[in-house]
N, C-alpha and C positions, 0 to 999 in steps of 0.2 A: 474544155473539160466537160465530160459527160455528167448527166444527172443520175445519181444513184439512190437518193433518199427523198421521199415525199413525207412531209410533216402535215398532219391533218388535225384541225380542230374537230371537236365532237358535235356539241349541240349547235344546231343551226347550219352545220356544214355537211355532216353525213347523216345525222338523225334530226328529227323535228325538235326544236327547242320548246320543251313543255314547262320551263321555269322550275328549276331545282328538281330534276327527275329523280325519283326515289323508288319507282315501281317498275321492275323489269318488263312487266306486261304492257307498259305504255311506250316501249321503244318503237318508233316508226321511222323507217328510212326515208330520206329525201329522194325523190325520183332521180334515177341515174347514178346514185351513189354506189350501189352494188356493182353495176356494170363498170363504172370508173375504177373502183378498187380492184376488181377482178382483172381488168386489163393492166393495171399497174403491177400486180403480182406476176401476170403472164409476161410482162416486159422485163422481169427480173429486178424490179425496184423494191427497196425496203420501204415499208409503210410504218410510220411512227405516229401514234395518237398522243397529242398533248392538249390537256384540257384544264381550264380553271374551274374549280368546283367550290366556290365560296359559300355555297349553301351549307357545307359541312361546318365551316367556321361560324356561320350565322345561326346554326342550330336548326336549319330546316330539314336536314337529313343527316344520318349517321355515316361514319366511314364504312360500316358493315353494309348499309343500304347501297352506298356507292359501289362497293365491290360486287354486290349481287347484280347490279345493273351492268357493270363492266363484264362480269362473267357471262351473263346472258348475251350481251352484245358480241363478245368474242365467239360464243357458241353459234350465234346466228350467222356471223361472217364465215365461220368455218364450214357451216352447212352449205354456204354458197361458194365454197372453194377459195375463200380469202383468208390469208394469214397475216396478222399484224406482227411486225418484227419486234415491237415493244410498245409500251404505253406508259405514260406518267400523268399524274394529276397534281394540282396544287389545291390543298384544302383550306387555304387561308383567306381571310377577308381583305379587301382593299384597306391599306393603312396598317397592316400587320408587320410591314417592313421585312417580309420574307424575300428571298432571292429567286423563288421558284414560280411566282405568279407572273404570267405573261402580262406585260411585255418584257419583263426581266428575263435574262437568259439561263436561269438556273436549270430548267428542265433540259435545255440543249447541252449545257455543260455536263450534266450527268450522263445523258445518252451518248454524247460524242466520246466521252471517256470510256464508257462501257463497250461501245461498238466500233470505235476508231473511225469516226465520221469526219468528213471535210465539209465546212459550210458552203464552199463553192460547188459542191456536188448535191446541194440540198435546196428544196423549194418548200414553202409553206402555203397551204390553202386554208382560208378561214373567213368568217363573216363579220369580224370585228376589227376595229383599228388596232386593238391590242395584239391581234394575230400578225398584222402587217408590221407593227413596230417590233414585235418579237423577231421576225425575220430580218429586219434591218439590224437590230442589236446583235444578232448572231452572225451577220455577214453572209446571209443566204444569197444564192444566185438569183432567186426571184421570189416575189411575194404576190399572191393572188387573192383578191377579195371576191367572194361570191355574193350574189344578190339574194340568196336565201337567208333564213334566220334574221339577224339584225343587219344584213348587208346593205339594204336600201337606206336605212337610218345612218349607217356608218358612212355611206357615200355622201349623204347630205352633210354630215358632221365634218367631213374632209373638204367640203366645198367643191366636189367633183360633179359635173353635169352628166347624167346618165345618157348613154347613146344606145341606139338600136343594135341588135345582133347578138350572137352568142357570147362575144367578148369585145373589149376594146382596151387600148393602152393609153392611160391618161397622161403619161409623161413621167419625167424623172424627179419632179419636185418632191422633196420630203414633206410629209410622210406618205406620199402617194404610193399605192401599190403598183407593182410592175404592170399588172393587168387586172381588169375587172371582168368577171365571168358571170354568166347567168346562173350557173349552178356548178356543182363539182364536176359533172361530166364535161361541161364546156371548158372548165378550168383544165381538166385532163387533156382535152383536145388542144388547148393552147400550149400546154407543156410539150406534147408530142410534136406539134408543128414548129414551135420556136426553139425548143431546147433538145429534142431528141432526133427527129427526122432531119433537122437542119444540119446535123453534124455527120 
């Protein structure tokens, strides 16, 4: 089955994690993110942004500030020829018992119903264990952990030894990611080689 949908985390995956980002002027793309996302679009893939924003629930930023950041991000991507199919965020704190905070599948449920998506045609790329577990909980074809953002810490927390190279595959043990990639562009190259060009 072909891959049609790429789910991306935001902070630490496509832009620098600045800890509760509330200023659109502080958006900084992680090297390779623009190139990767442009190639995803050019390959006909849908790009979905799914992000936990507990800073809203914690009172560190308002929903309005978050939306201003998102609008600027979408504008910057559009200027680079990149279009997001859709994006969702969870504003809740851990412990709020919502269904939308990753790793719970609430954002997937909403997007899959809206866009008619299949989990086996979907992949997630993110820098945290919650992103990987989100992919598992949704039944995605593959989950990829990047070593940007919190990726190195996440790797340690999962008990996975880092290996050299643009990516490696740690195995199938839960909750291991399908692959670990140096950054989003390396993750995209893994997706192309393992899930697109291989078919």
